[in-house]
Structure formats: structure tokens, C-alpha cells
N, C-alpha and C positions, 0 to 999 in steps of 0.2 A: 504494500499500499504506499501512497505518498505521505511522507512524514511531514506533516504540516508543523509550521512553527508555532510557538505558544500564541494563543490568541491575542496576547498583548503586542506581539511582534507584528501579527496580521493588522492589527489596529494601528500600531505605530507606523506601519508601511501604508496605511490609509488604504485598506483593501488592495494593496499590491501583491498580496500573498508573500511568496518567497522569491519574488523577482530580484535579480541583481541588474542594476540600472545604470545608464550614464551618469557623470557628472553633470552638474547644473549647466557648465559651460558646453557640454556636448548636447544638450537638449534642443530640439527644434524649438523654434520661436512660436509657441502656441499660447502663450500666456502674458498678461501684463500685471505686475504686482508693484506695490508701493516700494519705494526704497527702503531697504531694511538691512541691518548689519548682520549678514550671514557669516558665521565664523568659518575661517578657511580650514578645509580638512588637511590633516597631516597623516603620515604613516602609511602602512601598507593598504589598508582599506580605503584610503582617501579617494582613490580613483580605480577604474575598471583594470583588471589584471591585463597584461600585454601578452598573455599566452594566447594561443589559438582558441578561439570561440570565448575569449576572456575566463577561461578555467581558472581555478584557484591555484596559486604558486605555493604548494605546501612547503618548499624549501625556504620561502621567505616569511613564513608565518610562524611565530613562537607563541606558547601559551601566554606569555606576558603581554602580548598584543591586545588580547580580547577586552580586558576591563577597560582601559583607556579608550580603545576603539569605540565600544559601546557608549561611554559617557560623552565623548566627542560627537558621535552620531546623532544621539538624542538632542544634544545642544543645538546642532545644525537643523534638525527637523524642527524643533521647537521655533527657531528663527524663520523658517520656511513658512510655518503655520502662521506665525505672527504677520508675516509679509501679505498673506493672503486675507487675514482677517482685517488688517489695516489699509488694505487697497482702497483709495478713495472712488474708484470707479465702481460703477454699478455691477453686482455680481452676474457673471456670464458662465456658460459652460466652460469656456477656455480658461478664464481667470480664477475661477474656482474649482469646478470639478476636475479639470485636467491639471490644475496646478496641485490639488491634492494628490492626484494620481502619481505625480512625478516628485512628489516630496519624499524625504527619508530614504533616498538611494543609498548613502553610505551605511544607514542601519540595516537595509536589507542585505547588502553585501557581507557585513560582519556576521549577520545573524544566520545567513545560509551556511556559511562555512562552519561557524560555532556549533549549531545545533546538529549539523550533520556528523561532527566529531563526537558530541557527546552521546550521540545514539550508537555510533559505529566503532568509536576508538577512544573511549574516555579514559580520564586519569584523575588523580586525586585533585589536581590544580583545576582542571575543567570543572570538576563536580563542585568545588568551592565556588568558583565563578558563577556557575550556574545557579546555585542556591542564593548567591548575592544578588545577581542581575535580574532573575525572573520577576521578583516583586517590583522591581525599578521599571522594568519593561511594561509591566501591567499598569503601573501608575501612570507612566509616559502616554500609553494607548488611551487611558481612560481621559487624560488632560486634553487630548485632542477630540476624541469622539464625543466627549461630554462638554465641549466648549461651546457655549450658548451663542457667541458671536459668529463662530465658524459655521454652526448649524443654521443660523439665520440666513447666511448666504446661500447655503445648500438648499434651504427651504424656498428661498426666492427664485432660485433657477428652477427647482422641481415645480413649483406652482405655475409657472409660464411654460411648461414643456409642451403644452398642446399647441403653442403659437410657434414653437421653434422648429428649425429645419435640421434634423440630426439622422444620421445614419442609424440603422438598427443597433449597432454595437455602441454608438454614443448614448443612445436611449437606454440601453441596458446598464452601461455604466452610471449613468445618472440614477436609475432606478436602484442599483444595488448600493450606490453611496448613501443615498437617502435612507432606504430600508435599513442598512446596517447602523446607521448612526441612531435612528429611532430604536432599533433593537437594542443597541448598546445603552440607551437611556436619555437620549436628547431630549425627550418630551417630560421627562419626571421632573419633580419639584427639586429646587436645590438641596433640600434636605435628603431627598430620596437618592441623588446623585452621589452625595457624600457616602451614603450607605452602600451603593453599588460600588464606587471606589474602594472602599474598605473591604468588602466582600471579594472583589476581584484580585486585590492585593493578597489577601490571606489565601485565596484559593491557588494564586500562583506559587506561592511558598510552599503549601502542603502538598500540591500534586507534583511538585519537583522533588520534594522529600520522600514522597511514596515511590516514585521512580528510582531514586537513589537506594533507598531501603530494599526495594525489591531486586535490584541487581546485585547488591551485597548478600541478600538472603537466598538468591539463587545459586550464587557462588558457594556461599558458606554451607549450604545444605546439600551440597553434592554427596552422593553415597561413596562412603569409604569402606572397601572390602578388603580384609586382611588374608583370607584363605581363597587362592585362586580357584578352588573346586566350586566355590560359590558362583563363579561365572561361567559354569558348564553351559554350553550351548552357543555362546559367543564365538565369533571367528577369531583366529589368531590375530589379525589386524586390529580388531576391536579390543582384544585384550592387551595387546601391545600398547594402543592408544591410552587405554586405562591407566596402564603402568607408566607412561610418559607423563599423563596429567598429574599422577601422583608425585612423580619426581619434580615436576615443575612447582608443585605446592608444598614441597618439603617434606613428603611422607615417603621416602624411598622404601622401596620392598612391598608396598602396598599398591592397590588399584583404586582409582577415583573415576567413577561415572558422573560426568556433568549433567546438571538438569536442563532441559528445554523448558520454555515457558508454559508449555501447555500441561494439562492434568495427565494425559498419558504420556509416556516415556518412550522413545523409539526402540530401546533394546528389550523392552519387556516380552515381546513375542518369541524372542530366541532364548531368553533365560530359562533354564530347565529347573533351576532350584526355586520352589514355591516361595520360601522364606526371603530369599534375595528379590524375588519379583516384589513381594510386598514391602520390603523395606525400601526399595527404590520408588515405587509408587507412593508411599507414605511420605518419603522425604520430600517429594514435589508437593504433594497434597497439603502438607502442613508447613512449608518452608517459610511462610510469613505470618504464622499465627500462633508463635511459641511463647509469647509474652516477653521476648528479648528486645535488644535494641533494633532488631529489624522487623518487628510486628508491625504490620500496616493498618490493623483494625481501627485504631484510635483515628487515624487519618482518614479512613473510609467514612466513619461516622461523622466527622466534621465536614468532609466534602459534601455528603448527602445533606447535612443540615443547611450548610451555606448556599448550595444550589437551590434548595427549596425556598430559602428566605429570599433569595434573589428573584426567584419566579414570582413570588407573592408581591414584591415591590412593583412588578409589571402588571399586577391584577390578575395573575394566572394560577391555575390551581397546582401546578407541579413544573419541575424542570423540564420533563419531556414536552410538555405543551409549549414551553418557552423556547427550547432549542430547536424544535422541529419546524419552525417557521418558514424556513427556506428548502426544505426537503422536497423530493418528490412526491413522497407519501403525505406530506403536509401536517399531519396530526397522529397522535398516539393510537387512536382507535383503528385507523387505516391499517398501521402496521401490526398491531395487536390481532386484529381479525384476520389478516394475511397469514400470521403464524399459527393462530388457533386452529385454522382449518387443516392443519397437517397433524394435530396431535392425536386424534383417534386412531389413525392408521398408524401413526408412528408408535404409539403405546403398544398396539397390538404386535407390531414388527419387533419391538424390544423384547416383548414376552416370548414371542415364538423364537427368536433368536437365543435368548437365554435358555430355553428348554433344549434347543439343539446342542448348545454348548455343554450343558449338564450332561447330556447323553455322551458326547465326546469325552468328558472328563472320565465318567465311569468306564468308558471303553479303554481309556488309557490307564485305568487301574487306581484313578483318584477316588477318595472317600469324602468328597465335599462338594459344595455347589459353588458355581461360579461367582467370582467376586471382581471388581474392577481391575485388579492387577493380574487376573487370569484371562480376562476377556480377549484381549488382542492375541495372546497365545494360542487359545484354543480356537478363536475365529480363524487364524491362520491355518490350523490343522483342518477345520472344516473346509475352509476354501481349497486347501490342497486337495482333499479327498473329494469334494463335491465338483470342484472345477478342474482338478489336477493342475492346480497352480501353486507352486511354492515360490514366495516372493524372493527369497534368496537366489532362486534360479534365475531372476530377471536382472538383478543387480550387476552382473557382469558385463551386461550390454549397455549400462547406463554410466558412462564416465563423464565427469563434469565438463571438462573442456569440449569433449566431443558433443555432448548434449546442447552445450551453448552454441558453439560455432556451426555444428551440422545440423542441429535441430531447431533450436530457437532462431537463431539468425537466417538460416536457411529458409524457415517458414516464412519470415518477414520478407525474403527475397521473392519467394514464389507468389505470395499474396499481394504484396505491395511494390515489388520492384526494387527493394532497398538492396544496397551493397555495404560491407563493412571492411575497414582495413584496421588490423591491430597496430597499435603504437606502443613505442617504448621510450619515447623522448619526453613524455609529460610527466611531472612529479606526482606521486600518489602519497597518501598518509599511511599506508601499510603495504608490505610486500605482496600481500596476497591479492591486492587490486589491480585489474588489468583494465586498458582503456582502448577504445575503437573510435575512429572517424565513421560517421554514418553518412551515406551518400544517398541522395534521392533517386527516384525512378528516372530522372532526366540526367543523372551523373553529378548534379550539383551537390556541394555539402549541405547536409541537413542538420547535422549536430554532432555532439560528442557523448559517448557512452562509457561510464564506469562500472565495473562489475566486481563486488566484494562478496564471495560466496561463503566463506567459511566461518565457523562458530569460534568466538574468542571470549574469555572470561570479562573483558572489558566492552563488550558489546551487548547491547539490550537484546532480548529474545524476539523471535519472530522474523518476518522478512518485509521489506518495504522499498518504495521507490520515491526520490524527490529529485528537485533540481538544484543545481548550483546557479544555473542561469535559466531564466524563462525566455521564452520565445515572444518577441513584441516587434511588430512594424514601427511602432512610434520610435523605439530605440535602435531598430536594425539588428537585434539580438537574435541569436539562434540558441535552440536548448542545448544545455549541458546537463545531463541526466545520470543519476546513479541508481543502481539496484544493490540492495544489501539483503543477504540471507544468512542463515545459521546452520549450514550443512556441517555435521560432524567431520574434522579434517582427519583423513588417514595418516599414519606416520610417514616421514620422509622416505621416498622409495617405493612406496605402496600405492597402487592406483586409487585415484579418488572416485570411488564407486558410490553411486546414490540409489534410492529406492525410486520407484515410480512416482511416489507421492512428491518427492524432492524435484523430480523432472517437471511435474505439473506446477510446482510452485516456481519454478525458473521461468516456464512459460507465462504463469500469471503475472510475475512481476515485470515481466518484459511487455506485456500488455498494457500495463501502466505506462512504461516507457514509451510505447508507441503512440498512446494517447497524448504525451508530452511531445513526441518528436513532430507529429502531425499538427500540432497547434497552428492557427493561422488566424491570430487576432492582433489588432492594433494595440489593445491594453494587456499589459502582463496580468492584471487582476482578473481577467476574465479567460485567460490563456490555458490551453491544454487540460490539466487535471483539476483546474479551479472550478470544479463543479459541485453540486449538492452531495453530501455524505452518502446518500442512497442512490447514487448514480456512479460514483467514482469506480466502484468495484466492477462495474458491468464490462466495460472493454477489457479488463484484465481476466475476467472470468471467461469471456468469449475466446480469447488467446488460448486457453488452456486446450481447446477443442483439438487443436493442431497437434499436440503432443502424441495423440493416438491415431493421427491421419496416416493411412498406409504409405503414402508418398515420403511423408516427413519421417516416420519411424524407419523406413528403409534406409534413410539416408544417414541417421545418427546412431540407431540401436544396434551396434556392432560390438562383438565380444572384444574385450580390451586385450586378449591374448592372441586369438586366432584372427581377428577381424572379421569373423563370419558375421552374417547378418541375423538378426533376431529371428528365430523360426516363425513362420505363418501361424502355426497352431498356437505358439505361445502368446502371440498378438490377440488371437481369437480367445484365449483364455483370459487374458487381462480384460478383454471387453466383456466377457460373460460374467466375470467375477465382480464387475464394477457395481452391480447393484446389490452385491452381498454385503452384509454387515451395516447396512444403513441404520439399523436400530442404534448403534453406537455412533456411526459417523455423522448422521444428521442429528441424531438426538443430543449429542454433547453441544452441538452448535445452537439448536433451537433452545435448549435449557439456558445456555449463556445469554442468548439474545433475550429471553424473557426475564431472567435474572436482572439484566442490566434495565429493563423497562420497570420492573418491580422497585428497583432502588430509586428510579428517577420519576416515578408516579406518586412518590410520597409528598403530602402536604407538608408545610413547614411545622406544625405541631407533631405530625407523626414522625418526621425526621428528627426532630430534637429530642423525641422520647428514646431514640437508639443513641444512648451516650456512653455505651462501655463495650469494650471487646466482646464480652459474653453476650450482649444484645445483638451485635452484629452477626454472630453465629446463629442466634435464634432467628433472627429476621431471615438470614439467607436459607436456613432449613425450612422454615415455613413457607416462605415464597416458592421454593422448589417443590415442596410437597403438594402445593396448590396446582402445580401444572398436570397433575395426573399421569406423569411419566415415570418410569423406573429408575428414579434418581440415585438409589443405593447401588444399583449395578451399573448404571450410566451416569456418573456425575458429570456436572457441566464442563465444557472444555476448560473454562477458567473459573475458580472460585473467586469470591470477592477480594480476597486478600492478595492474589495475584492476577487480577483482572486490569493489566495496564492499559488496555485499550480505552477503558472507561474511568479510569482514576489517575492516570499519570500525566495529565496536563489539564488546563482549564476546562477544555471541552472534549477534545479527542472524539472518540465514539460514543460518548454518553448519550443514552437514549438513542443510539445509532447502530449497536452492533447487529439488529436485525437486518442492516443493509447488505451484509453478505448473503442472506436468503432472499432478500427483494430483489438484489442484483442477479441472483442465480435464477430467478423466475425470467428476468429479461435475457439473460444468457442462454438459458435452455431453448427459449422461444427463438432467440436469434440463431442457435445452431440448427434448429429445424428449418429456418429460412435458408440458410446456407447449404444444408443437404438437399432441399427442394430445388435450388437454383444452380446446382453443379459443383457445390463444395469448393475445393481449393482452386480457384481461378483468379487471374488478375482483375477479370471485370468485377467479380464479387468484392475482392479487396478494395479496389478503387471505389465502389459504390458505398462500402462501410466506411471507408476513409472520408469520403465526401460528405456523407450524412450525418456521421457520428464522430469519428475521431478528430476531425478537424474543426468541430463547432465549439469546443471548449465550454465555458459557461453562458454562452450568448443567446440561448433560446430556451423555450419550455421543454422539459424532457420528455413529456408524453409525445408532444409534436416532434421531437427529434427521432424518437422511436418509430412514430407514424411514417416519417419520412424514409426511415431505412426500410422497415418491413411491410409498409403499406396498410397497416392496421395497428390496434392497441394490443398490447401484450397479453399473453394467455398463460395461466399458471400450468396448465395440463402436461406441457412437455416437461416441467420440472418434476412434477409428480411421477411421471412415467420413468424419468431417468433415475429417480431415487427408488424405483421399484415399489412405490407406495399405492400405485394404481396401475391397472391393465392398460395398455395402449388402446385408444379408440379405434374401432374398425372403420 
């Protein structure tokens, strides 16, 4: 997913998102402002990078640069905003809306690099800066979006919009600017504004603290194994990797299995020792609720309370109602109704699959019923028996570099005509990172791509995409985009093999990248992935379909030793098995999405009553039980205590984790369109690029889908793909 900067940064960039923009002297003459003393920028971030595509020069940036650069950049933007406010000329689109869009360029430059590194390659210095700067950025953003004189100028332009001659994108920028300021509190009373500022500042502090505690908890609670026999079932490479991790952490002679951010852990299916499985599962399940310094539950309680209080200031019943104002789904009821329609079939599937696994356990000589730490192991056994598919048999065909270049990038060539050239001349922040120049279908340079695939202790969990530089016709900038993943890294000299699930993640994140590369907007705040939270995952999920396309598979799925192409029957087995284990695979996501909505549907008094770690646990348990799903067998993908999507920054995916399911509906319906229209063709790729991928956040999302598919979205293909309903004849 795109790693949005803190809301404070988005606000401080005045709706310009994560853009890296020109210095004021390089901007087109689109505005007239009053004379103002704009401080002179100094240091590395004072101007755009002189590297190709203005990519960051990591060799010239030190950790000590960030704090003074942030302070200087905020002072410069304050002066720019003062110039807009004090302009004696009547407010116009150019001297107010575009002037706001073009303010804060240095702040955008420093923020894009800083927050990229705090996510992918942090250290103690960056953590300390993050903790210090986050509340300051929040206050800075509030000072701008809640500035009454600035809003008066925006209001003046907005009120005369019907009489103005604007392009559709100009009109969208005006609408977004006005709506965002109203949403921030521009129409509140002075006293209410002060309350909002205080809440925002506190939220910025504690959500940053949540993220830092969770990173440390995930590292500290890795499973330490003393007896190698406990690791029976793991490959030699996996055991060697665990030994190397132990050595790197100062516990020579032992084995350390690092945790991933999800509830389930990737090595569980292979582990033969049940006690070891339970210990690994529980290490992750309880990583951040142990009552120690890294316990996140008190922070969760405060976040929920503050969010509910903020919503109440706007006269809204809960945070979900507040935050969903610009979503495709529009309101909590639409999202909840959409998810609830899956629950009956999903609950029945969970019970049916649990019974199947219990039968397999007995057949395997076990005298127990399936528990969460057993589920994936026995699901894999059933999958192997039922579909004759052993996932370990597929891994030798999926080598990271080959999947990327001969799979992900090859698919982009076949579908969109893109070509890629690997570079070694650009500085990177870690040796694992590789870079590519991206060339468009006409041979022109389209942008720059960074790829950072492997797990590290100083990298937050999950996978995401974002920009160092956004596309913008106003600035003449082309996108510089990065993908970050958390694939366990094999020891040096061993092949970097991955599961098919990791393969799909690589295609998924590059789907986000394509959304950014194909951006074709004037304004960076509307460019590429600057879309609604419940739309942004749609193009990335569509791109996953090409991972299993026969033409693409034949090009990248080759045995790392022999070079032999993956057998056709193995491909067929992967496809046949894709609907199996949906009770868990879909269940854990639905549960997490509904848990998210439960937290953010609390009224202010209800949230205030959850004021201890124990009450956080009680609320989570009660909320999950109300769903009617088998939560003891299939726990949510994220428990509240490590649900970083919704608690690790001021907004994130709060009341928005349903987006993965909502966009899956759009995705599966789009896959049906592709299949009905010939599949992997340039004509289809160009059509999808023209109607969806190049549109950014410039138009209504239902209209965008209508332009692509010729109709409104239908949930039926999703239910069929998940095996929850029979295909319609």
C-alpha cells in the first residue's frame, strides 16, 4: 500500500500529499501574492535533488539534517501562507488555491524522505526525531487548515465557482481544498478549533508511540529456540537463517524466529512440533499486551477516546462517520452492510473447514482439535491431499529477482508496453534496494522505481508503496516510486525463494506503483494514488491477477536449479486450490475489518469508558464474538494491540480496513471484465490505464469504474472467487 505521511504533513503540504516539488523560483507564474519575507532555504532539502528524476541523494543526507530541515521548512511555509492571507488582491483560484497547492515544497521534500526511512530503515536517532517532530507537524498543519483568514479566501473562491471558467481538474482541486479545510474544522468555533488542535497534537504523539512500541515489541518477542529438534520440519535454509538471526542478536548457539506483523506466522505450516507451533503463535498473538514497556493497549484506549471526542466536536456520532466523508462507500452503514452479507456463508465455511482439519489431525495420530497454531499446518496437509498441492513444491519456481523482472515487470510490458533498465549509479539507503528506470510505451522515460524486498528488524511490518517524487504537470516532475516488502531473507549464497503468496504481494505492490507511474495530473495533490482509502487498493489487487496468468507464469516460474518451467499441472493445482481455506484466509480479514469498525463506531462516552488495558481486551473479545464467526479458531489478522493499520498514525486505515474487501469486489469484477475481453492484451491494458490508472483522484470513483467496465460493480465475482457461492449459470 502507499505509505501516506502523517495527516499533519498532508495538511502542512496543503493537500499536496507526498509531493516533492520545485523551489519557489522554479514555479510557473500562476499566482500573485503580497510582498512577504520568505526565509531563504538552506541545506540539502532547500532545493530539488540534482539526481535523475530528482531522486533523493542518500549519500548527502545525514540523520542530523532532518530536525533543522523540518524547522526551517515549517517556517518557510508559514511565511508562504502569510503571503497568501495578506495579499491585497481579491481572492482568485490562482492567488489562493494554486498558491496553497504550491506552498510547503521544502517540507514535502524532507518529509517524503524522512518518513520513508522511518518505515523502511529506522534507527534510534530517527525514532527520537519522529517522536519530537510528529506533534509539531500536527500543530503546524492545524495552524494552516484552521486559519480563519486563509479559509475566508478559500470560501470566497469556492462561493463564486459556478461563474468561474475552470478545467475539471481545477474544479476538483478547489472542491478538495474547501472540503478538506471544512473537514479539518474551519467552520468550528474558536473554542472548538482549539480542542481539535489539542486532540490532533496528542493523537500525533501517541500514534507515533504506538508504532515505535510495536516495532520494538515485534523484535523483542521473536521466538528463541534452544533445541534444534523443536524446529523439525523447517528446511536447512530456514534453520540456518534462524541461527544467523540468533547470532546477530547476541544469542549464539540458539535459534531465533522473527515475527511478522500478522497473527499467523509463515513458518507455522512447516513446524512439526506442536509445542513449538503454539509458542510461535502465542509470541505474535501477545507481543504487545504483556503489561511491559511495549504494551500498546493504553495507547489504543486513548486513541479511541480522542477520535470519538473529535468526531463529537463536528456533531457526528463516531469517528467512522467523521473519517469516511470522502470515501467511495461514503458512510459506515454501506461498508458494514457490504461485509455482513459475507458472514453467514463465511461462518459455515469456517465450521466446515475446521471439521475437515479435525479429521486430518486424527488421521495424523493427533488427539486434539484444531487450534489457530495448527490451522495452517493441517490446511496445508488437506490442500496437498485434496488438490495434490504441496506449497513447498512450488517455492523452487519462485525466486525473488526472477519473479520481479521476468514476472512483475514482464507483465507490465505485455499489458502496458513498459520497459525497465536496472541501474547501479543511484545511491540507496540499504544494500538490499535496487533501482530501475521505467520507460513508457513510446520509449520515453516514465519514472524511477526502487525495490526493497527483504525483512529487517528496523523495518515496520507489511508491504507498501509510496513516492519520493510525485508526478505533476505543474512542476514537470515524473514519479519516483518505491515498493517495500518483508520477505524473509535466505542466508548468503542461498537462493531467495518465496511462496506464491509473496509472489502475489509483489504483483500487488507493483499495481500501486503502476497507479503512480501512470498518473497524468497537473496537481500533485490529485496525482496517482492520491485517491480515496477504499479505492486505492483496487488497482493493486487487479494487478495480482497476472501472477497466475499462463503467459506470465511461463516466463518467470522456472526452477532455480534446472531452469525448468513450472509444470502445467502444478499451475492447475494452484488455481484449483485457490478457493480452499477461505474460512481462514477471508475470515481473518473480515474479522479485522469489522473489529476496526467496532472501535471507530464508539460514541465519545462509550470510548471514554474503555480506560484500562483489561477493558481493551474485554471490548475486543466482545466485539469479535458479536460477529458470529469462529473467532477462537480463526482470530483476526490483526489484534487491536498490533493493528498498526488503524493505530499507528493519526488516520491511517482507521474505519477503513474494510477497503481491502471493498476493493476486492472491484478487483474481482474487473478480472471478469478482462477475461471476457481477451485477457492479457495491450488493448485491454491501454483501456484500463486510460480509464482508471491515469485518473488519480480527479473524478467520482463509481463513474471511473463505469467508464472502465461499462457498468457498476457487482459483488458476485468476489463471492465466487472466494468459494462462498456457486458461479451463476
